[in-house]
C-alpha positions in Angstrom: -2.1 -10.7 -5.6 -0.2 -13.8 -6.5 -0.8 -13.5 -10.3 2.3 -12.3 -11.9 4.3 -12.3 -8.7 5.2 -16.0 -8.8 8.3 -15.4 -10.8 10.8 -15.6 -8.0 13.7 -14.2 -10.0 11.8 -11.2 -11.2 10.5 -10.5 -7.7 13.9 -10.8 -6.2 15.4 -8.5 -8.9 12.7 -5.8 -8.7 12.9 -5.9 -4.8 16.7 -5.5 -4.9 16.3 -2.5 -7.4 13.3 -1.1 -5.3 11.3 -1.1 -8.5 7.9 -0.7 -6.9 6.5 0.8 -10.1 7.0 -2.6 -11.7 4.9 -4.2 -9.0 2.2 -1.4 -9.2 2.1 -2.1 -13.0 1.1 -5.7 -12.2 -1.9 -4.6 -10.0 -4.7 -3.4 -12.3 -6.8 -1.9 -9.5 -3.8 0.1 -8.2 -3.4 1.5 -11.8 -7.2 2.2 -12.0 -7.3 4.3 -8.8 -4.0 6.1 -9.4 -1.5 4.7 -6.9 2.2 5.6 -7.3 5.3 5.5 -5.0 8.4 7.5 -4.6 11.3 7.3 -2.2 10.4 8.9 1.0 12.4 12.2 1.4 12.0 11.9 5.2 13.0 8.3 5.7 14.2 5.0 4.4 10.9 3.7 2.9 8.4 4.9 0.4 5.8 7.6 0.1 2.7 6.6 -1.6 0.4 8.8 -3.6 -3.2 8.4 -4.6 -4.1 10.8 -7.5 -7.4 12.7 -7.4 -9.6 11.0 -10.0 -13.2 11.4 -10.8 -13.7 7.7 -10.6 -12.6 7.7 -7.0 -15.4 10.0 -5.8 -17.8 8.4 -3.4 -19.8 11.5 -2.4 -20.3 13.9 -5.3 -22.0 16.5 -3.1 -19.0 17.3 -1.0 -17.1 15.9 -3.2 -15.1 13.3 -1.3 -13.2 10.1 -2.0 -15.0 6.8 -1.6 -13.9 5.1 1.7 -13.3 1.9 -0.2 -10.8 3.7 -2.5 -8.9 5.1 0.5 -8.9 1.6 2.1 -7.6 0.0 -1.1 -4.9 2.7 -1.4 -3.8 2.1 2.2 -3.8 -1.8 1.7 -1.8 -1.5 -1.5 0.7 0.8 0.2 1.0 -1.5 3.2 1.5 -4.6 1.0 4.1 -3.1 -1.3 6.0 -1.5 1.6 6.1 -4.8 3.5 7.3 -6.6 0.3 10.2 -4.1 0.1 11.0 -4.0 3.9 11.1 -7.7 4.7 14.4 -9.5 5.1 13.9 -11.8 2.2 11.5 -11.7 -0.8 8.0 -12.5 0.7 4.5 -12.4 -0.7 2.1 -10.9 1.9 -1.5 -12.0 2.1 -3.8 -9.8 4.2 -5.3 -11.4 7.2 -6.9 -8.5 8.9 -7.3 -4.7 8.4 -8.5 -2.0 10.8 -9.0 1.5 9.4 -9.9 4.6 11.3 -11.5 7.2 9.0 -10.6 10.4 10.8 -11.9 13.2 8.4 -13.3 13.6 5.0 -10.8 12.7 2.2 -11.4 15.5 -0.4 -10.7 14.9 -4.1 -7.1 16.0 -3.7 -3.7 14.2 -3.8 -3.5 11.8 -0.9 -0.2 10.7 0.6 0.6 7.6 2.8 3.6 6.5 4.7 3.9 3.0 6.2 5.7 1.8 9.3 6.6 -1.9 9.7 5.7 -2.7 13.2 6.7 -6.4 13.2 8.1 -8.9 10.8 8.0 -12.5 12.2 8.8 -15.7 10.4 5.1 -16.1 9.3 3.3 -12.8 10.1 3.9 -9.1 9.5 2.1 -6.0 10.9 2.1 -2.6 9.2 0.7 0.7 10.3 -0.3 3.3 7.5 -1.1 6.9 7.9 -2.8 8.8 5.0 -3.1 12.6 4.7 -3.8 15.3 2.2 -2.6 18.8 3.2 -0.5 17.9 6.3 0.8 14.8 7.7 -0.1 16.1 11.1 -3.8 16.1 10.0 -4.4 12.5 8.7 -7.5 11.5 6.8 -7.2 7.9 7.9 -5.0 5.4 9.6 -4.9 1.7 9.3 -3.3 -1.3 10.9 -2.9 -4.4 8.7 -1.8 -8.0 9.5 -0.3 -10.2 6.9 0.7 -13.8 6.5 4.1 -13.9 4.8 4.3 -16.5 2.1 7.4 -17.8 0.3 7.2 -16.9 -3.4 9.1 -20.1 -4.3 6.3 -22.2 -2.8 3.0 -21.9 -4.6 0.1 -21.8 -2.1 2.4 -20.7 0.7 
């Protein structure tokens, strides 16, 4: 995800403004699957949305979203939420992801909320919950571990 995010001044400015849409515009896959973000009306962070799109269907008989699309949505949400929540501008690189698929994700709007579990000097942990009709009935949850790189140092 480093491509386009190596402009430290742009990254710091968009982060200060909370301009997650500018970040999403730099991620072609996020645009392709229909990821967007708005301020969370119930908290301080963001609420992410995955639009129902025909290209996101994995099982046409149900129909249901492809598990990889759900995982990519949750990974994108966690990465951007972590970039916004860290104490200083940081570029997270994923180390590990653990996803629990709890029920079929139908072809309907899917929402996700992230919780920063830990931000250390070099590592960050994020929990993501994705749902469709009710947040009390999630379709999937994920726990992600990131290395936090310094955008001013290429390769960090």
